[in-house]
N, C-alpha and C positions, 0 to 999 in steps of 0.2 A: 452749553461751555463746549467748546472745540473739541474733538475727538481723535483729532489727528497725530501720528506717531511724531512730535516736534524736539523731544530732548532725551540724550544719550543718558544709557543706564549708567555711564561712567558718571554725569555728575552725580546722580543720586546714589552712586559708590560711594563718592567723598564725604556725602552727609553721613553714610553709616560707618564712616572711616572714623570722622570727626565726633560721632557718638559713643563710639567703642571706647575713642581715646577720653574724653570732657566727661559724657554723660551716659556710662556704663548702668545705670538705674534705669534707664528707659528699655520700656520693652519693644523689640524691633519688632516682634513679630504682630504686637497689637497695634505698632504705628503702621508698618506697611499694609496692615489688612484694610485701615481706618481709608487711607489711599486707594484701595483697590489695587493692591500691590502684589506679586509673590516674589518671594528672595527668590528664586531660581534664574527671575525676570531681570533682577540686579545684577547676577552673576555672571546673566550675559550679555557680553557685551558690544554684541549685533541689535539688543534689543534699545526701543525708543519706548518714550511714555508722553502722554497728553498732555496738555495744559491742566485740564480738571487734575490730573491724578497728582502733578506737582504741586499744583494749587492747595490741595488738600493735605497731603505730606506736610507741607508748609505749615499749614494751621495748627495741624496736629501739634508738630514737634516744635513749634514756637509754644505752645499752651505747657506742652509737657517739660521742656525748659525754663518756661517762666521768661526767656532771653530774646528781647524785641529786636536785637541786633544778630540773631544767629544764623540769616542768611550771608551777612557780611561777613562774618567769622568764619562761615563755610568757604566763602570765596577765597580768605587769606589763606586757610588752611589746603586749599587744592595747590597751589606753590609751595606747599612744606614739605620739606625732607619725606615726614611720614607718606604722605600724597604721591609723590611724583619719584620718591627714590633718590639716593645722597646723588648716586654718578650722572642721573640725568639733569640734576638741580645743577650740578658743577659745569656741564658741558653749556647747559643754558644758560651759565653766566659767563662762559667766554664770549657771548657774541655781542654784549652789552644791551643797555637796554630800549635802543632805538630800533635796533633788531628782532628786540623780543618782543615790542608790543607791534611792529610789523607782521610779524608771525602769526599774530592775531586774524589778519586778514584770509591768511591760506590756511588756517588750521582751523577756523571757529564751525564750519560747519561739519565738523567731525564731532560734534558733542551739541548740535542746536540748528534745528532744521526752521527754526522760528523767527531768525534773523542773521542779516549778514552782517559783515564789518569791514570798516576802510579805515585804514590808521596812514598817516601822512604825517611828516615831521616838519613842523612851523617854530623851529627854533632849535640852538644849538640842544637846550634841556626840555626841551617841548616837544611833545608829540599830540595831535591831536586822533581821539578814535570816533568813527559815525557809527552805530549801528542802526539797523534800517530795520521794521518788520517786515515778512513777506506777508504779501499779499491775504489778508482776513485773520491775522495773528493781533492778540489783544494781551499783551502782558501785563503783570502786576507790578506794584511798588517792591516789593521784596525781591526779584529780579535785578531791579536796577541797582539794590544795594550789595546783591551776589555780583556783580560785574566790578563795582566798587571797592570791594574788598580784593576779587580778584588783580584789579590793575596795580592795587598800591602794595599788594605781595610779592610783585613782578619786582618792582622797582627792589624791593628790599633783598632780592637774590644778590645785587650790584651793590650791596650796603650804601645806596645812596639815601639820603631822604625826601620823601616829597615834600615838597611845598606847598602844591593845593591840586586838590582836582575839580575842575570847574564842571559841573553838571547844568550848564545852561538850558536846554532843553531836555524834554522827559517826555516818553511816551506816558506814561503811567498819571501825566496830568495832564493829558490831551494833546502834545506837539506830536507832529509827525516821525521826529527820530528820537533817539537819545544821543547829546554828542557828550562827549566827555573832555576838555584840556589838563592835561596831566603836564605836573612841571615838578624837575626834581633840582636837587641843587649836587655840581659837582664839588670835589674835593679841593681843599684849598692849595695840597701840591699840585695838581693839574693845573692849577691857574699860576702857579708861581714858575712853573717850568715853561709854560708857553712864555711867561714874562722875560726868563731867560733867553728863550730861543730868540724871540723876536730882538732883544737886547745882542745878543750876539751877533746877528744879522748886521744891527746897525752900527755898533761899534764896529765890525771888520770892516765893513765899508769907511768908517770916520777913521780907521787907521790906517787905510789904504791912500785917503786923499788928506794924511796928514801933512806930509813930506810936501803938496803941492800948499798948503797953506803955511804951514811953519819950517822952521829950519829943523834938518835931519835929525840934527842932534836932541829935541824937540820934541820930536815924531818917537824917537826911539827911547828917550829918557824918561819921558814924560804920558804923551797919549797911550803909547802900548800898553806900559807898566798898568795906566788908568784902567785902561781899557779891559785888560785880561783878569785887574781887581776884581772891577766891578763884575765879569762874567761869571768868574770864581767863586764871587760872594752870593751871588744868586743862583748858582749852582748847588752851592751847599747849603743856602737857604731849602732853596726846594728839597734837595734831598735828607734835609735834616727833618723840612714835612711829611718828607714822605715814608722816611724811619719811622719816626713819630705814629703815623698811620697804620704802618705796618705791623708797629711794636702793640699797637691797640689792635687791629685784626688778629694777631696771635697770643694776646691777651682773652681776647673774645673768644677764640680757636679754644685754648687753655681753660676757660672758661665754661667752653660748650662741653669739651672733652671730661671735664670733672662732672659736670653736670651728667654728662653720659654714662660715665661710670657709676655715679651717684645712681641715676635712672636704673640701670642696669642692676646693679645690687639689692634696689626697691624691688624690680621684678622678679629678680630670682626669689627673695624673699616671699613675694606675694606667689609666687609659683608653687615656693614648699609647700605654702600657709595651705595654697586649694588643693592641693593635693591631701595634706596632711586631714583636711578637713573633710575632704573626701573619703578617704579610708574610716576618719570617725564615725561618718555619718551611716557610710555602705555595712560596718561592723555593728552597730550598736542598736540593740533593740529596745532600750529602755528610753524613757526621755530624760530623767535626769541624770545618767549616764551618758546620753549623748549632749548634753547640754554641756556638761562639764568639761567632758574629753573638748567639744567647741571651744570654749572661754580658754582652755588650756592652750591649744594651737594658737588662738589671736592675743594672748599674755607673752606667749612663745615668738611669734613672728611679727608682729606689728608695733610700733613706735607710741603706746599707748599706756598712762599710768594704770588708768583701770577702765572695766570693762564689765558689763550688764547685760543679761538677755531677763528679760519679763516676759510671763505669758499669758494671758484672758483665763480667766475660769470658765466653767462649760458654759452659765448663760449672759457671757459676757459682761459682766456686769463689773468687773475688777481687774486690775492688772496685777499680777504677783512673782516678786523677783525669785528666781528658778536656779539662777549660777552665776557667777561673777569670778571675776577676779582685781585685786588694787584694794579692795575695801577691807578694811577690820572688822573684826566678827562685832564688836559692837555698832556701827554704821551698817552691817547688814541685817542686825538683828532690828534698826529702827525702818531700813527698807522692808523690811516683811512684815512690819508693825502698820505700817505709815499704809491706809488707803490710797492707790489709783484708781477712783471711781468711772468707771466708761458712762455709766447711767445718769449721770449727773448732765443737766446740760449748760450749767455755766463752768463746769470742769474746763479750764483753761493752761492745765500741766501740760508740759514738751512731751513726754509720753503719751497721754490722752490724746490730745493733737495730731501727734505724729499717727497713732493707731488709728484714728478716725477716718482722717484727711488721707492716710497711706501715703505720708511723704517724709522724705527726710528733713529733720531742721539739724541749723547748724547757727552756732554761735562762741565768738569768741572773748564775749564779754556780757557777765551774766545782765549787767544792767541796761544793755542794749535790749533786753526783751520785759524789764520792769512792767512798762505799761501795759503790756501781752499777757503778763503772768497776774494770776493770783494773790495776794497778798500769802494766802500760807503756801503756795507753792515758791514765791520767791524767798521765803522765810526756810523751807525747807532746801531748796538749792544752795544757800549760804550757810545753812548748818552740815551739809554735806559737802561743803568745800570745792562747790563746781566752777570752776574757770573759762577752760575753753571745751565744749561740749559740744558731740553729736547725738542724732536718735537716728534710727531708720525703722519703718516698717517691716514684721516679718510678715507676709503675704501669702498666700496659696490660692491660688486661683479666683483673685480679686475675694479672697476673702481673709481681713486681718486675723492674724492668730498672736501677737506678740509684738515685743520689741526690742531691737538691740541698741545698745548704747554703749560710747567708748566716749573718758574725757580724760583731760590732763589737769591736774593738780599741783605737776613739781616740775616736769618738762613745760620749757619755755617755748617751745615749738607751735603755732597757732595751727589749728586745724584749719585744711581748705578744701576745695571742689574735689579733689583726687582724691581725699580721705572719703567722703561722700561717695565716689563713684564705686571704689573698693569695696566699702563697705554693703553698696547697694546691691553689690554683685553676691555677697557671701550670703545676705537674709534671704533672697526667693531659695537657695541651695537650704538654709533650715529649714526655711518654711516646707518646701517639699518632703525633707526628713525626718518632721515632727508630726505630717499629716501621716505619711507613711507605718511609724511608730504607733499613733493612735490608733490607726485601721487596724493594726496589727493585735494592739491588745485588745480592740473591739471583737477580734477575729478569735482572737484566744480567751474571752471572758464569754462570748459564745459555747466555742469547745467544750468550755468548762462547764458550763451550767449544761451542755448536752452529757457529759461525763457523769456529774454530779444527777441528772436525772435519771440515767442509763442505770446507776449503781443504785440509786433509789428503788428502784423498780424489782432490782433482787433482792435487795435486804427488806423492804417492805411487805413482802409475801409471808414475814414472820416479824409479828411486833418485838419480838425478843432478839432479833438479830439488826433490828434497824441501827443502820448508823455504823455496822459492821466494815462495811469497805472504806467508809472514809475517817474511820480511826487508824485501821490498818493504811492507806494512803497518810496519813498524818505520819506513822511512827517512820513508816518507809523512807520517808523524804528526811526525817528526822536523821536516820540511822547513816544515808545518802551522803547526808551534808559532813558530819561527824570523818566518815570517811575520806573526804575532801572530795568528793565525786565534781563536777562541773554543775554548773546551774538547768544546764540545757538535760542534761542526764536526769538532774533530779526532776526536771519537768517530765521526762519521760516516766521515772518511775512512778511519779503520781499518777499518772495516766493509768500503766498496768496496774497496780492496787488496785485502781477505783474501779478496773473491770478484771479482777482476779477470778471471781467467783460467777462473773455473768453468763455463764455455762448452765448455772445451777436453775436456770429458767426451764430446760430442756429435763427437770426430774421432779418427778410428784410430790404434791404436798404432802401427802402422806406420809412419807420416807422424812422429809426435811422436817416436819413438826411433829416427829413422832415423839413422845415423853419417854420409852424407854431403847433400851440395847437394841440396835439392829441385826439383822440377820445377815448372814454372809451373803445374801443373795442382795439386798439390800444396801450393805456396803459396796459392794462392786458397782451397785446403780449408782451411789454417792458420787463415787470414783469418777465416773464419766464427763463429770461436772468439768475437768479440766479440759479432756480432749474435746468437748464440747464448745469451752472458751476461747481456746487457739482456734477451730474451725471457725466460727464465727468473727473472731476480731480477724484472721484472715482475710475477708470479705473486705476489710474496709483499708482504703487506698493509704494509707499511713507513709510520710514521707521520712526523707533522714535519719537520724536516729531514734523516729518512735517506729522505724520497720521491726525494731527487734522485740515492740511492746507483745505481739501473740506470742511468742516462744516464753518469755520471760513470765507474761502472765500461764502461760499453760504449763510451766515446769515450777510451781511454788510448792507442790507436796512431794518433788523428789526430795530426796536424803541422800548426805554424804558417803554411806556405805552401800548404796544402791538399792536399799529395800525401799525407795519410795515409789512413788505411779505419777504418768503411764507409762514412762520409758525406761524407768530403773537406772536412771544417769547414775555416774559415781562423779565425787571429790570436781575435781577442776571442769567436766562435763558438763555440769550445772553452769548456766551464767549468772553470772555476780549479782544482777536482780532478781534473778529468781530465789539466791540465797539471803537476800538482804527483806524480800516480800514474806520468806517462810519464816523466820524472826519473828516480823511482824505482825504476822497472820496466829501463829502460835500464843503470843504475848495475848494479842486480843483476846481470842479465843479462850483460852484460859482463866482469863481476868473479868470476864463476863457470862453473867447467867444464860444456863442454856437447860432447856425441856427436861434433859436427862441428870442436871447436876448443878450447883451452886459455885460461883466462882472463888477463884483462889485469891490469896492474898498477895501483893504486891512481894514482897518477899521470898514468899515462898513460889510465885511464879517465877521471879529472877534464879532460884536452888535448880528448878525445873528445866529452864532453860540451860544453865552451864553445866547439868548433867548429862543432857543430849550435845553439847557442844562434841567437835570432831567427829561423833558420830554419827547424829542428823541434821545438827545445826554448824554452821559459821562459826568458829568462835570470836572471829572480826568484829562478824557482824554482831553478835551477843555482846561485846565489851564495846562497839560505838554504841549501840542502841542503850546500855545500861549509862553510859556516858551522857548522852541525849535527853535520859528520861529522867536524871538526877538533876542536871543544871535545870532545866525545863519545871522541874517539882521546887526546885530553890528558888525560880526566878517567880513564881507563880505562890510563894511564901505556904508551901507545901512540907510536911515533911520529906526531905529526899529518901532516897534507896542508897546506902551504905553498897558499892560492888561488891562484892564476896569472888576469890579466885577459887577456882578447884582445879586442879590436878585432874 
């Protein structure tokens, strides 16, 4: 393959602009990588690409778009306002088609070193362009198509209609050159204006000669008025045609303006949607919460009647609906009960096909795909009222995670390529966020399992206290929720609760397991466990809210009246988290069997807590715990504790 730099980066840049506008679902990075092209090379206007790179780029782009005429479309796009800019296109429109085509001869070498252009006028509305390859260059058929699209687009700048582009000789077919003869039609007003001008000259000559042929009376009363009438009539006719064409042009401009305003509104809504989805994806750390927020943004910002997100299960055997909008509760129940099987080779539903083949699917009439769908899928689609429908794969690093689907059942607007482009721009962002949340959930599960193991190592030293830390964590989280604490705060309390007694690993078994009353010296040894807990936990690199864990865990034996340990803190000096754990710890301890006593009943335990309220324990935490414990007991079918108030 030819490794000479032959084609300006501006050609490929126009392709990428077209992709961004019409085919935004394409992974540009993957496309450029396939062609051996770097994005910074495309951005460099002074960079040139080889024939091999251009061939690979076109080959892969044609595969990804499924558009065999993508090269011609790119040629036409290169003269569009998006590519040229409105001002340049307007100025180009002032010079006329002949001059525009002739400019190719002068400026073609700015874009390609593979060929040279020669343009010449061969008629009033006809031009011939000869494209000659430079030595050793062999172009491909798609490059001829690209040029044809470019030539056709030039004529459109002047609102001329191309009659035909004759391509009698083609390098791709073995000829030495590519020869194009382009013919366009001029407007009717221009034709009649020329007729008027010629008629005016002839009639003027006729009026001058009339007195020599006819009498002065006939010349003045008949010939002159008749000649003037003819000129006026032709002028009126050409002017009428010109006005009609101007009105048509104005209407086109008005329509273009209306379309532009509409597109601006669409772009504005899309920008808001992307921003809102970005905010939702960055804040949510829960899959269902994330998908609920995304579908709500789609409902609010996009012009669809219904939307649905389905995710694959862990072993990739089924697709399950996780969030949506526009569906009735009955329809959503049907969706959840319906099996979208990924492990069946004969499965041909649109969700499954889109998921497996990682490509978007669009249909505006369910009957269009009746031969491609199984009878079961077709019946399901009709039952759900599907009419105009799009589904896009949610992919992360070439792995399908799920499907994003939208459809219209009431709105008459047909779905188009632009809808696919928009959704295929959103779907990868959802995929990235889903993967991020799954990764965080996995890390959180690992973190929790480590905490459980650490807590168990403390409790396991004595079978009687086994499970103490887990029970305290359960109670403490319940209190936190009753107090209206945030989800993150509750998780921090769970961590602190599980590790609140971890310092006991530094206390001798003879003291921890002693069946009788402890001596004063042994009591002091027991008290050291909170200092040891704090010292150990401070060695862990906790982040964010979790930085409070060492302080809270190390203060759970402090008391409101200052009689607690290790620092004798009073009232508000004690962190709220420590006050919460203190209530949970005391209750769990007095309602469990110990070496030196039997457990208290629940009623007696709550009476004990309330006697300690405002002295040792925080009353609001006790009340929150009573509310939590009562409601939990009732839900579990147990006889609940009826809270008692003590002054």
